[in-house]
Residue, then its C-alpha position, 0 to 999 in steps of 0.5 A: m843097824a837097829e831093826h824097825p819095830r814094825h818089821a820085827t819078827r813075830s811069833p808064829p801062832l798057828s803051828s799047834h792047829l795043824p794036823a800031821q798032814a799039814r806038817g809034812g810026812s811020808d804018807p803018799s796019799h797026801g803027795s801034793g799041797l792041794a791034796r793035803f789041804n783038801a784032807l785037813a780037818p775043818e777046824a785046821a783048814h779054817a784056821v789056816l785060811m783065816h791067815c790068808c784072809g781075815s774074814r771068818r765067812w771067807a775062811h768058812r766058805m773056802a773050807t766047806h767047799r773042799p775038795y778042790p779038784d785043781p789049783g785053778a778051782l781053788l783060786a776061782a773059789a778064793d776069788e768068788a769068796s772075796y767078791d762076795l764079802s759083805q761090808a762087815d766081812l771086809t771090815e773084819a778082813l782089813a782089821a786082820e791085815c798088817p803092813e807089808e814087810l820088807g826083806h832085811g836088806a831094805p835100807y833103814a831110811a826106807l823103813l822109817a819113811l814107810d813106817a811114817a807113811h803107813a801110820e798116816y794112812e792108818r790114821k786116815f782110813g782106819h786100817a792097814f795099807v793093803i797091796c799085792l806086790d807079787g811080780h815086783p822084785p824085792e829090791e823094788q818093793a820099798d819104792q813101790l810101797l811108798a809110791a802106792i801109799r802116797r798115791r792112794m792117800g789122795h783117795e776118798v774113804d769109799e774109793e780107797r775101801s774099794i781099792s783095798a778090797d780088790e788088793l785084799r782079793r789078790v793078796a788072798q789068792a797069792r797066800v792060798l797059792d803059797l799055802t799049797r806050795w808049802l804043803t807040797s814041801p817035804d817038811g810041810l809048813s814050818a813055824t817060820e812059814i806059818g808066821r807069815y800069816a800072823p795078823v797084827g796082834 
């Protein structure tokens, strides 16, 4: 079965930005993902955070407010930074988003329908459709995505922008959590895992 262009594998852009503590290693002083994140150089932290939320202001704020004492504090900071985005910051963050990718087991017909729905959404609203699918099993995600796009296509631009901002906040929180989990793993962030954060080029 042919692979749909929108769901093709993308090249990871971030691995060269990560110092040794983000790539894993045996240094016991970086035993947890949060500790490793707190220890990143400012430039490396900012680069990784830009792939959690594409607002430079958001990433700068999250990087400069380190160290975070626990995951709850990290999530609270991500939440607050998202709520404080200006309209220009939100536009920048939405421009960095790409449509949610489905697993390789998704039916090709579903990928085609989703591609058409995403294109229609982007024509109307000027940015990618943003939704947090945490909690939905992979086999349900295609239906959830298609139903959500069709439902939200009926919104006015201002209403949809507000909903997109809230979904972006939830997505950023999920990505920050994923980042700390990956930094906890023995191998740190692999090139494949970093590729998840890649914005549309």
